[in-house]
C-alpha positions in Angstrom: 141.0 135.3 106.9 143.8 135.0 103.9 141.4 132.0 102.8 138.4 134.1 102.9 139.9 136.7 100.8 141.4 134.2 97.9 137.6 133.2 97.9 136.1 136.6 97.4 139.0 137.1 94.8 138.0 133.9 93.2 134.1 135.2 92.9 134.7 138.7 91.5 137.1 137.2 89.1 134.3 134.5 87.7 131.8 137.5 87.7 133.9 139.5 85.7 134.5 136.5 83.3 130.8 135.8 83.3 130.3 139.7 82.4 133.0 139.7 79.7 131.7 136.7 77.9 128.2 137.9 78.0 129.3 141.2 76.2 131.6 139.0 73.5 128.1 136.9 72.9 126.3 140.0 72.3 128.6 141.5 70.1 129.8 138.9 68.4 125.8 137.7 67.3 125.4 141.6 66.6 127.9 141.6 64.1 127.3 138.0 62.4 123.3 139.2 62.3 124.1 142.0 60.9 122.9 144.7 63.7 120.0 142.3 64.3 120.3 143.6 68.4 120.3 147.2 67.2 117.7 146.8 64.9 115.2 145.5 67.7 116.0 148.3 69.9 115.5 150.6 67.4 112.5 149.6 66.3 110.9 149.1 69.8 112.3 152.0 72.1 113.0 154.8 69.8 110.7 157.0 68.0 111.9 158.0 64.5 112.0 162.2 63.4 112.8 163.5 59.9 114.2 167.1 60.0 113.7 169.4 57.5 116.8 168.8 55.5 115.1 165.1 55.1 117.4 163.6 57.7 116.3 161.0 60.0 116.5 161.2 63.3 115.9 158.5 66.5 114.8 159.5 69.7 114.9 157.4 72.5 111.8 156.3 74.5 112.9 156.8 77.8 109.9 155.1 79.7 110.3 151.9 78.2 113.9 152.2 78.3 113.9 152.8 82.0 111.9 149.2 81.8 113.8 147.6 79.9 116.9 148.9 82.2 115.1 147.2 85.1 114.1 143.8 83.6 117.9 143.9 82.6 119.1 144.6 86.0 116.6 141.8 87.7 117.9 139.4 85.0 121.9 140.0 85.8 121.2 140.3 89.8 119.4 136.5 89.2 122.2 135.2 87.0 124.5 136.7 89.8 122.8 134.5 92.8 122.5 131.8 90.6 126.6 131.8 89.9 127.3 132.5 93.2 125.0 129.9 94.7 126.4 127.2 92.1 129.9 128.4 92.5 129.2 128.2 96.6 127.8 124.9 96.2 131.0 123.4 94.0 133.3 124.3 96.5 131.6 123.2 99.6 130.9 120.1 97.8 134.4 119.8 96.9 135.8 120.9 100.4 133.4 118.6 102.1 134.9 115.8 100.2 138.4 117.0 100.9 137.6 117.0 104.3 136.0 113.4 104.2 139.1 112.1 102.6 141.4 114.1 104.8 139.5 112.4 107.9 139.6 109.2 106.9 143.3 109.0 105.7 143.9 110.5 109.7 141.5 107.8 111.0 143.3 105.3 109.1 146.4 106.2 110.1 145.4 106.4 113.9 143.9 102.9 113.7 146.7 101.5 112.1 149.6 102.8 113.8 150.5 103.1 117.6 150.3 106.7 117.3 148.5 109.3 120.0 145.3 111.2 119.0 146.9 114.2 119.6 149.9 113.2 116.9 147.2 112.6 114.0 144.3 114.9 114.7 145.0 118.8 114.0 143.0 121.5 116.1 139.5 121.3 115.5 139.3 117.6 115.5 139.1 116.9 119.4 135.7 115.4 119.2 136.7 112.9 116.5 140.0 112.5 118.2 138.2 111.7 121.3 135.3 109.3 119.7 138.2 107.3 117.6 140.7 107.2 121.0 137.3 105.5 122.5 136.8 102.8 119.8 140.4 101.7 119.6 140.6 101.4 123.1 137.3 99.6 123.0 138.5 97.1 120.2 142.2 96.8 121.9 140.4 95.4 125.2 137.6 93.2 123.0 140.8 91.9 121.3 142.5 91.3 124.5 139.4 89.4 125.8 139.5 87.5 122.9 143.0 86.4 123.5 142.5 85.5 126.8 139.5 83.5 126.1 141.1 81.6 123.6 144.1 81.0 125.6 141.8 80.1 128.8 139.6 77.7 126.1 143.1 76.1 124.6 144.4 75.5 128.4 140.9 73.8 129.1 141.1 71.3 126.3 144.5 70.4 126.5 143.8 69.9 130.4 140.6 67.9 129.3 142.6 65.7 126.6 145.2 65.1 129.2 142.8 63.9 132.1 140.8 61.5 129.6 144.1 59.6 129.7 144.1 58.9 133.4 140.3 57.5 134.3 140.5 55.6 130.8 143.8 54.0 131.6 142.6 52.9 135.4 139.5 51.2 133.6 141.5 49.4 130.8 143.6 48.3 133.6 141.2 47.2 136.2 139.0 45.2 133.5 142.1 43.7 132.5 143.0 42.5 136.0 138.8 41.2 136.0 139.9 39.3 132.4 143.2 37.9 133.6 141.4 36.7 137.1 137.8 35.4 136.3 138.2 33.3 139.8 139.1 36.7 141.9 137.5 36.6 145.1 134.2 38.4 144.8 134.9 41.3 147.2 138.1 42.0 145.5 135.9 41.8 142.4 133.4 44.3 143.5 135.8 46.6 144.4 137.4 46.7 140.9 134.2 46.8 139.2 133.1 49.9 141.6 136.4 51.9 140.9 136.1 51.0 137.3 132.6 52.8 137.3 133.6 55.8 139.2 136.3 56.1 136.7 134.1 55.3 133.7 131.6 57.7 134.8 134.3 60.5 135.4 135.1 59.9 132.1 131.7 60.5 130.9 132.0 63.7 132.5 135.0 65.1 130.6 133.5 63.9 127.4 130.3 66.2 127.9 132.7 68.9 128.8 134.0 68.4 125.5 130.7 68.5 123.8 129.8 71.7 126.5 132.8 73.5 124.5 131.5 72.8 121.1 128.4 73.1 122.0 128.5 77.0 123.3 130.7 77.4 120.3 127.8 76.9 117.6 124.9 77.7 119.6 122.6 80.5 119.2 120.1 81.0 122.4 116.8 81.8 121.0 113.9 82.3 123.5 110.6 80.8 123.8 108.6 82.9 126.2 105.5 81.9 128.7 104.2 83.3 131.7 106.6 81.3 134.6 105.5 80.8 138.1 109.1 81.3 139.9 108.3 80.0 143.0 107.1 76.9 141.9 110.0 76.2 139.4 112.6 77.0 142.6 111.0 74.5 144.5 110.9 72.0 141.9 114.5 72.4 141.5 115.2 72.2 144.8 113.5 68.6 145.0 115.7 67.7 142.0 118.5 68.3 143.9 117.8 66.6 147.0 120.3 63.5 145.7 123.2 65.8 145.1 122.6 67.9 148.2 122.3 64.5 149.9 125.9 63.1 148.9 127.3 66.5 149.7 125.5 66.5 153.1 123.8 69.7 151.9 120.1 70.6 152.3 118.3 73.3 150.1 115.9 75.9 151.8 113.7 77.8 149.8 111.8 80.9 150.8 109.8 82.7 148.0 106.5 84.3 147.9 103.6 82.9 145.8 102.3 84.6 143.0 106.1 85.4 141.7 105.9 85.0 137.7 108.1 86.4 135.0 107.5 86.2 131.0 110.5 84.3 129.7 111.9 80.8 128.2 110.9 78.2 131.4 113.6 75.8 129.7 116.3 78.5 129.7 115.6 80.1 133.2 116.2 76.4 134.1 119.6 75.7 133.2 120.5 79.5 134.9 119.2 78.2 138.3 120.0 75.0 137.8 124.2 76.0 136.8 124.1 78.7 139.4 122.7 75.8 142.1 125.2 73.3 140.9 128.3 75.5 141.3 126.6 76.4 145.0 126.4 72.7 145.8 130.5 72.1 144.4 131.6 74.5 146.6 129.5 74.6 149.8 131.0 73.4 153.3 129.7 70.0 153.9 126.6 69.8 156.3 125.3 73.7 155.1 122.3 74.7 153.5 122.0 76.3 150.4 119.3 79.0 150.8 117.2 79.8 148.0 115.3 82.8 148.1 112.9 85.1 145.3 110.9 88.5 146.0 109.7 90.8 144.0 110.7 94.6 144.1 109.9 97.4 141.8 108.2 95.3 139.3 111.7 93.1 139.3 111.8 89.8 140.7 114.9 89.1 142.6 116.3 85.3 143.2 119.0 85.2 145.6 121.4 81.8 145.9 123.2 82.1 149.0 125.8 79.0 149.7 128.3 78.5 153.0 131.9 78.4 151.4 135.1 79.8 151.2 135.4 83.2 150.5 135.7 83.9 146.9 138.6 86.6 146.1 137.4 89.6 144.7 139.7 89.5 141.7 138.1 86.1 140.7 134.6 87.4 141.2 135.1 89.9 138.6 135.8 86.8 136.1 133.3 84.0 137.3 130.9 84.7 134.7 133.7 84.7 132.2 133.6 81.9 129.5 136.0 78.9 130.4 136.9 80.3 133.9 136.6 77.9 136.7 137.2 79.1 140.2 139.4 76.2 141.5 141.8 76.8 138.7 143.1 73.0 138.4 141.6 70.1 136.9 142.8 67.8 139.3 139.8 68.3 141.3 136.2 66.7 140.5 134.4 69.8 140.7 133.4 72.3 138.1 132.7 72.1 134.8 134.4 73.1 131.4 133.6 76.9 133.0 131.0 77.7 130.8 127.8 77.0 133.2 128.0 80.6 134.7 128.9 82.1 131.3 125.7 80.9 129.6 123.6 81.6 132.7 124.7 85.3 132.5 123.9 85.5 128.8 120.3 83.9 128.9 119.3 86.5 131.8 120.9 89.5 129.8 118.5 88.1 126.8 115.8 88.5 129.3 116.5 91.7 130.3 117.8 91.1 133.7 121.3 90.8 135.2 123.0 88.0 137.2 125.6 89.3 140.2 127.9 87.1 142.5 129.2 88.7 145.7 131.4 86.8 148.5 132.0 87.9 152.2 132.8 86.1 155.3 132.3 82.6 153.9 129.3 83.2 152.5 128.8 83.8 148.6 125.4 84.7 146.8 124.4 84.8 143.1 121.8 87.1 142.9 119.5 86.8 139.4 117.2 89.7 138.6 114.4 89.8 135.9 111.5 91.6 135.0 108.0 90.5 136.4 105.3 90.1 134.1 102.8 92.4 133.9 
């Protein structure tokens, strides 16, 4: 209320100053130009009469004077409106600039310091306070996720670097024995060669994990889409996995209806299914089937991979698709990789407009990939 009275008083003062200025200009010009305005008014809005005594009398032409006053009033009102509009516009823009500056300062203070929104934003800024609180919480979550990701990545690299020494030392050791004893019995030589080969393959796997980490950091996934027969792709993949499944004592059972097609990148989706199937085999019990099914439902193609193995705890299911996460949590085993397979799978599926989820209960783990069906 007080601010409104001040604004009204300012407006009245401005109007009074404007009128006084106009009167001053009028009188000044009329004085220096020898009564120009009076002469003009006399010539156009008065009649001159000469009295019997020879004196001249000027009588206003009231009709013309009335129209002159009306025009002057209209002009005065228009000037007042223009002055009021320009003044209001000026103060409005000034107020907006002050408000923006003030709001920016509050936002910077809120983001820079660990303060509650109520401590920074006054009443009337509830919506901005709520939005900024949400943004800061989101930034903090992202920063925490990034820190955890970097920490896991650094730990993984340290573990990989340490693990490289073990197979490398074994390979060098057994090859040295073979070189030092050329007359070694054939059976013992074959044993040492076999062990060296196993260690060399493990060394190759670890080096590939290093490349996987580097490639993931540098890559930008670009899709080259085409129509894909999902049923055929799954059957073909199960056939390609036969040696791996057989070595682990597992089998693949594929149940996919005909005509299931999606519009996507066949190479990228093959990598998704490959990563999920590889994970299923790695964590399956021996002599159990890996069940693969596909069906169309409500314009979506749903692909499921189910394996029999240890139940994955709920807390690990929530992070299983994070980068550099390994389910076994240890580097002593030969299962798993750099912890990027499922993270990459999720990115590819989401780029196709789909989703990938995992569920585990009663020693059954199911990965579900949902993709838009090709129209």
